N, C-alpha and C positions, 0 to 999 in steps of 0.2 A: 705568637702565632702557633707555637707548639702546643699551647694549652687547648687551642681550638681543635687540634688533631687527635686529642685523646678520645678513646672510644668509651664515652660515658653514657651514650644513649641506648636504650633497649632496642632490640631488633624490631623493625616494623613488620606487619603481616606480609608484605611483599618480599622482604628479605627472608623471612621464615619459609615462605612458599618456594623461593628460589633455592634455598638450602635443601628442602625436601626433594626437589627435582634432581639435585646433585647427589642425593643419598646421604646428606648430612642431617641425621636425626640422632637424638640421644639414645644410646644403647647401654645396657648393663650386662656385660658378659658374666659378671659374678652372679647375678640373679638367674640367668639362664643355666649356668653350671650348677648352682645350688638346687634349682628345681629338677634338673635332670637326675642328679645324684639322689635326691629325695625320692623321686619317682622310682628309680631303680631299686633303692633300698626298700621302699614300701612293697614293690612288686615281689622282690625276693623274699621278704618276710612273710607275705601272704601266700604267694604262689610258688615259693621256693621248693617245698617238698614235692609238689606235683611236677614242677619242671625237672627236679632231680630224678624222679621216677621215669619220666618220659625219656630223658637223655640216657638213663641207665638201660632202659629197655631198647633204645636205639643202638647202644653199644653192644648189648648182648646179642641183638639180632644180627649185627654186623660180624661179630665173632663166631656166630653159629651158622655161618653160611654153608650152603651145600658144597662139599668139595668137588663134586662133578661139574659144578658151574664155573669152576676156575678155568677150565679149558675153553669156555664159550665166551668170547668178548662181548657178544650181544647181551648175554645174561648178566655179565659184570656191569655193563653200562646201565642196564635196567635196574639192577640192585643199587647202584650208586645214585641213580635218579630218585628212587624211592627213599633212600636214606637222607638225601638232601631235602626232599620234600617234607619228610617227617620232622627233620631237624628245624626247618624253617617254621613249620606250624607250631612246634614246641616253643620257639622263642619269639613268635610273631606278637603275642600280647605284650611282651617286654619291649620289643622294638617299637610297637605302636605307641605305648605309653611314653617311651623316651622321645619319640618324634613329637608327640603332643606337648610334652613338657618343654621341649626346645622351642617350639613355636610360641607357646604362651610366655615363656621367659623372655623371648626376643621382642615380641610386640607389646609386652606389658609396659615398657618404657619407650615412648616415642610413637607407638602405634604401628600399623602395617604400612609399609612404604616400599614401592618398587621403583628403582631408578636405573635406566639403561646407562646413564653416564657413570654411575658407580661401578658398572661392570667393565668399563673400558680400562685397558692397562695404563698405568701411570709409570712411565719410565723414570720419573724423578725419584721414586722410592728406591731405585737401584743405586742412587748416588750415596756412597759411603759417608761423605761429609755431612749431607743432610740427615742421614740415618743416625750418625753420632750426635748431631744437634737434637734430634728428636729424643734420643735416649737421655741426654743430659738436660732436657728441658724440664719445666715445672711439671708437665703432664707425665713425663717419663719417671720423674722422682716419685710422683704420687702412685704410679703403677708399681714401682719398686716397693714402696711402703705397703701397698695392699698385698703384694706377694709375701713380704716378710710377716705381715699380720696373719695371713692365711697359714703360713708355715708354723708360726707360734701357736695359733689357735688349734690347728690340727694336732700338733704335738701335745698340747695340754689336754685336749679331749682324749687322745690315745692313751696318755698316761692315766687319766681318770677312769677310762673304761677298763684298762688292765687292772687297776687297783680294785675296781668294783667287782670284776668278774674273776679275780685271781683264784678264789677258792673253787669256782666252777671249772676253770681251766685245769687246775691241778687234779681235780676229781675225774677228769676224762680218762686217765690211765686205769682207773678201777672199773670202767664200764666195758661191756662187750663191744665188739668192733662196730656193729650196726648202730647200737645206741650211742656210742661215742661219736660216730660220724654225724648222726642226726643232731646231737647236742652241740657239736662243734659248728655245724651249719647254722643252728639257731643263734649261737653266740656271735658268729661272724656277721649274721644279718643284723642283729641289734647293734653291734659295734659300727657297722657300715651306716646304719640309720643315724646313730649319734654323731658320727663324723660328718655326714651330709647335712644334718640339721645345724651343726655348728657354722657351716658356711653361710647360712642365712644371716648370721650376724654381720658378716662381711658385706653381703648384699644390701642389708639395711643401711649401711654407711655409704655404699657405692651408688645406690640409686639417686639420693639427693645430690651427691657430688656430680654425677653425670648430667643431671638436669641443670645444675648451676654452671658447670663447665661449658655445656652447649650454649646456654644463654650468654655466657661471657665471651665465648669464641665468636658469636655472631653480633656482638655489640657494634654500634656504628658511631662515627663522629657526627657532630652537629651538621657539618657541611654535607656529609653523605645523606643525612635525613632531608636537608633542604633540597639537594639535587634530586633525590627520589620523589619528593613532593612536587617538584617542578615537572618531572617526567610524567608523573601520574596525573596531576591536575592541570599541568600547563603553566607557563609563566604568566605573571599578572598582565603583561602587555597582550599576550595572545588571548587570555580570558576576556579582557576588556574589549578587544576587537571582535571576538565571537559574540559577546553580549550586544555590541553595537550593531553587528550584522543581523542578529536575531530581532532586535528592536526595529531595524529598518524593514526587515521582511514582514514583521507583524504589522507595521504601519502601512505597508503597501497592501497587505491583505485587507486591513481595515478600511483604507481609502477606496478599495474596489467595491466595498459594500455600500458606500454612501449613495451612489446613484439608485440603489434599490430601496432606499429609505422612503417612508411616507412623510416624514417631517423632521426638520432639524431645529432643535430648541437652543437658542443662543442667549448670551449674557447682555449685550450682543458682541462684545469685543474680546473678552477673556475666556469664555467657555462656549463649547458647542457639543451637543449630544444628538446623534442621529438615531431615530426610532423607526422600526418596521413592525407593522401589525397586520396579520392575516387572520381574520376572525374565524375562518374555517379550520385552520391548523394550529393556531396559537391561543393559549388561554389568556395571555396578557402581552402587551407590546414588548419587544425585545430590543436591547441596545446593540446596534451594529457598529457604531463608531462614537468615540468621544475624545476630547482633548482640550488643552488650554493653550492660550497665546498663539504661537505659530501653527501648531497642529490644529487649533480651532479655526484659525484663518484659512488653512488649507481645506478643512472640511466645508467651510462656508463657500469657498471658491468652487469646489467640485459640485456642491449642491446647486449653486447658481448656474453653473454650466449645464446641468442636467435637469433643470427646472424643478428641483425638490423644494417644497415650501419651507421657508425659514420663519420661525415664530420667536420674536424677542420677548423673553420672559426671564429676567435675571434670577429671581428667586427659584423658579422651577429648574432652570438650567444648572444652578449650583447644587440644588438638592439631587438632581439626577446624576450629576458628575460624581458626587461623593458617596452616593448610596447604591450605585449599580456597578456591575461588571460586564465586560464585553460578552456578547452572545448569550446573555442571561436576561430573564424577564425583569421588569421593573418591580420594586417592592410594592406591597399591597397598599401602603400608605399614600402612594402617588397615583393610584388607579384613577381617582376622581379628577385630579388635576390634568393628567395626560388625556383622559377621556374628553375633558372639556376642550383641550387644544385640538385633538383630532376632529371632534365634532365641529369646531369653529372652522377648521381648514376645509372639511368636506362641505359645509354649508356655503362657504365662499366659492368653492369650485362648482357646486350645483347652481349657484346664482350667476356663474360666469364672471366672477370678480377676480382681481389680481391677488394672487396668493404667494408670490415669490418671497416677499418679506413683509411681515405684518407684526404688529405689537399686540401683546395680550398680557399686560402686567398683572392683572388681578385674577389669580388662580388659587384655588384652595390647597395650599401646601401646609401640612401639619407642622407644628412648632418644633417637634423633635427631629424633623428632617431639614429644617432651614439651616443654611450656612451663611 
């Protein structure tokens, strides 16, 4: 019994959709972090000098304030507002790029998803026992392994950058102050870019793991798959009852069309096909009802009650039954045979003869339509 309870089945589309509604989608924090750091490093490397000049000008403007304005609170507030506005405009490109990188890194794995259920507080997360279980779980150990991997990778890249730029760092003492600061900024920007790029290696490992872990977490037992299939499609008993009701309803609609037929062609015991033809609106006679055995007997009874002519033609009845569909015209190959039957019925009516049940065995039915 335990074997049947193992989660060996892939999550169904319904299970995946329910998980998305709950906010359970694969996410890679490592990818988002790496993209944000790379964006910041690239922005500082490209626009760092300009940002530094703008911030230096802002600081200089703040330190060179008018001493007479110190006694005026209104002037101080206005000066502070201007300084904040200039500072925000200076860092706005960097903040915008970071926000874009954060969004791209988040939705790159799992896509965009908004879930109100995920925003609801979960008091179970405050349980220290469950928190300790999460830490000591397989997922917690993997997160610990990733943290150690990042630490080792960043340490190795830092050592490599220091070795590579050692001569440039030692030469900073021989440069003028301005040039030394500019060179130091350049070295820091490249070092930051190298450290950020190294985290992409962690993200490359983390993204496939997050996708695999998400699929593994949503796996289902065979019994759960069966129960979901029953809920979605309905039990076999319910489906059979629905099909039976649909067939009964279709038969009622079909029987309601029999009194409107122009002729019923019978086997005469096993097959019955009712035809209607309006030469002003129809290009060919249309099948309004057909059936075998009990259904055929029911069609014949209704036709008899409403005075619809019945023509006994076994070959034509079988050909019509197997080659036609309800509410569809008869095939071209049977035009001549049906036209002969209708003409025969109309001639009997015109002559005032009995047309309730007549026999017309010899009709031209093509060999390929004979059954």
